C-alpha positions as CSV (number, residue, x, y, z in Angstrom):
1,M,2.0,11.3,5.2
2,A,-0.6,9.9,7.0
3,V,0.1,6.5,5.9
4,H,3.2,6.7,8.2
5,H,1.0,7.4,11.1
6,L,-1.5,4.7,10.2
7,N,1.8,2.3,10.1
8,L,2.8,3.8,13.6
9,A,-0.1,3.4,15.1
10,H,-0.7,0.1,13.9
11,G,2.8,-1.2,15.5
12,L,1.9,0.9,18.8
13,A,-1.6,-1.3,19.0
14,L,0.4,-4.6,18.8
15,G,3.2,-3.8,21.2
16,A,0.0,-2.9,23.4
17,V,-1.8,-6.2,22.8
18,R,1.2,-8.1,23.4
19,D,2.2,-6.4,26.4
20,E,-0.9,-7.2,27.5
21,L,-1.4,-10.9,26.7
22,G,1.8,-12.0,26.3
23,E,4.3,-12.9,23.4
24,D,2.5,-15.6,22.3
25,A,-0.9,-13.5,21.6
26,R,-1.9,-14.1,17.9
27,T,-2.1,-10.7,15.7
28,S,-3.3,-9.7,12.4
29,V,-3.7,-6.7,10.1
30,T,-5.9,-6.5,7.3
31,L,-4.7,-4.0,4.2
32,N,-6.6,-3.2,1.3
33,L,-3.6,-4.0,-1.5
34,S,-4.3,-3.1,-5.3
35,V,-3.5,-5.3,-7.8
36,N,-2.2,-2.6,-10.3
37,V,-1.9,-3.6,-14.2
38,A,-0.1,-1.3,-16.4
39,E,-2.4,-0.2,-19.7
40,S,0.1,-1.0,-22.1
41,D,3.3,-2.6,-22.3
42,S,5.1,1.0,-22.7
43,A,8.0,2.1,-20.5
44,E,6.0,5.1,-19.1
45,D,2.9,2.7,-18.4
46,Q,5.0,0.1,-16.8
47,A,6.5,3.2,-14.8
48,A,3.4,4.4,-13.7
49,K,2.2,0.7,-12.6
50,H,5.7,0.6,-10.5
51,R,4.5,4.0,-8.8
52,A,1.4,2.8,-8.1
53,D,2.6,-0.2,-6.4
54,L,4.7,1.6,-4.3
55,L,2.2,4.1,-3.4
56,A,-0.6,1.6,-2.8
57,N,1.2,-1.5,-1.3
58,E,4.7,-1.3,-0.5
59,V,4.0,1.8,1.7
60,F,2.6,-0.6,4.0
61,L,4.2,-4.4,3.4
62,G,7.6,-3.0,3.5
63,P,7.3,-1.1,7.1
64,M,5.2,-3.9,8.2
65,L,6.9,-6.6,7.3
66,E,10.5,-5.7,6.8
67,G,10.7,-2.9,9.2
68,R,11.7,0.0,6.2
69,Y,10.2,1.9,3.6
70,D,11.4,1.3,-0.2
71,P,13.9,4.1,-0.6
72,E,11.9,4.6,-3.9
73,I,9.1,5.6,-1.9
74,F,10.8,8.7,-0.9
75,E,11.9,9.7,-4.4
76,V,8.3,9.4,-5.9
77,T,7.0,11.4,-3.2
78,R,9.3,14.1,-2.6
79,E,7.3,16.7,-4.2
80,V,4.8,15.8,-1.5
81,T,6.7,15.7,1.8
82,D,10.2,15.4,2.9
83,W,9.5,12.7,6.0
84,A,10.7,14.9,8.4
85,F,7.9,13.4,10.3
86,A,9.4,9.7,10.5
87,K,11.7,9.4,13.8
88,D,14.4,7.1,14.1
89,G,13.3,4.1,15.7
90,D,9.7,4.2,14.0
91,A,10.4,1.4,11.8
92,D,11.2,-0.9,14.5
93,I,7.8,0.2,16.3
94,I,6.0,-0.6,13.3
95,K,7.3,-4.0,12.4
96,Q,5.7,-6.3,14.9
97,P,5.2,-9.9,14.2
98,L,2.2,-11.1,12.8
99,S,0.1,-14.5,13.2
100,V,-2.0,-13.6,9.9
101,L,-2.0,-11.3,7.1
102,G,-5.4,-10.3,5.6
103,L,-6.1,-9.2,2.8
104,N,-9.2,-7.0,1.3
105,Y,-9.2,-7.1,-2.5
106,Y,-11.8,-4.7,-4.1
107,S,-10.6,-3.8,-7.5
108,T,-7.6,-4.2,-10.0
109,N,-6.5,-0.6,-11.1
110,H,-5.7,-0.3,-14.7
111,V,-2.8,2.4,-14.6
112,R,-1.1,4.3,-17.5
113,H,1.6,7.4,-17.6
114,A,-0.5,11.0,-17.2
115,T,-0.5,12.7,-19.6
116,G,-1.2,16.4,-20.2
117,T,-0.9,19.0,-17.1
118,P,-1.8,18.1,-13.8
119,K,-4.5,19.9,-12.2
120,P,-3.4,22.7,-9.6
121,A,-4.3,22.2,-6.1
122,Q,-2.5,23.0,-2.5
123,H,-2.3,21.2,0.5
124,G,-3.2,23.6,3.4
125,N,0.3,24.6,3.9
126,G,0.0,25.9,0.5
127,Q,2.2,23.3,-1.0
128,P,1.4,22.5,-4.8
129,V,-0.1,18.8,-5.1
130,R,-0.2,16.8,-8.2
131,H,-2.7,14.4,-9.0
132,P,-2.2,11.6,-11.5
133,E,-4.6,11.1,-14.2
134,M,-6.8,7.6,-13.4
135,P,-8.4,5.7,-15.8
136,A,-12.0,5.2,-14.7
137,Q,-12.6,1.2,-13.3
138,E,-13.9,-1.0,-15.6
139,Q,-17.0,-2.3,-14.6
140,V,-17.2,-6.1,-13.7
141,R,-21.0,-7.6,-14.5
142,G,-21.7,-9.9,-11.6
143,S,-20.2,-7.9,-9.1
144,A,-22.7,-6.6,-6.8
145,T,-20.6,-3.3,-6.3
146,H,-19.6,-3.2,-10.2
147,W,-16.0,-3.2,-8.8
148,S,-13.4,-4.6,-11.4
149,A,-12.1,-7.5,-9.2
150,H,-10.8,-9.8,-11.6
151,R,-9.9,-14.0,-10.5
152,H,-6.1,-13.5,-11.4
153,G,-5.8,-10.5,-8.5
154,L,-6.0,-13.2,-6.2
155,E,-3.4,-15.7,-7.8
156,P,0.4,-15.3,-6.0
157,G,2.5,-13.0,-7.0
158,A,-0.5,-10.7,-8.2
159,C,0.9,-8.5,-5.2
160,R,3.7,-9.0,-3.0
161,A,1.7,-10.1,-0.2
162,D,1.6,-14.0,-1.0
163,G,3.2,-15.0,2.0
164,D,6.6,-13.5,2.0
165,S,7.1,-12.8,5.4
166,A,8.0,-15.5,7.4
167,G,5.7,-17.0,9.7
168,T,2.9,-14.8,8.5
169,E,-0.4,-16.4,7.1
170,P,-2.0,-14.6,4.5
171,T,-5.5,-14.8,4.4
172,V,-8.1,-13.2,2.2
173,P,-11.6,-12.6,3.7
């Protein structure tokens, strides 16, 4: 998955910055995390929300802040990849001290359990790809982009990046 190589590139870049500027260099990363809201209280929609959180947020936060991927990510993506590209030691490279964790917040995603048969698609390697059903984004008046950026999305706990990494100052640009 490309996300692992993005995470690895982040770790290598921060390591290079520290090699050049010293261990006290202030470093940061800005992530486009998603605030995911289940469409209903049903167990299926709650599970869909959890999967969306794993794939949109935790796949970045876990390795960068804790030096590990949540094991559920491997289960959720097993039909797409076996993660053979992830090498021993990658997690140590990815987890670098951060001075600032920046958060881009564009929209709130309303997710629900996919119904029906997924549309068939294939990767270049011929492996089937399943795309979850995605509801249309709610348009919000007053937003120049018409994205559904709701105020509650910036409240602590709306996504996991609420300062849970020691010494990291979360910021929203």
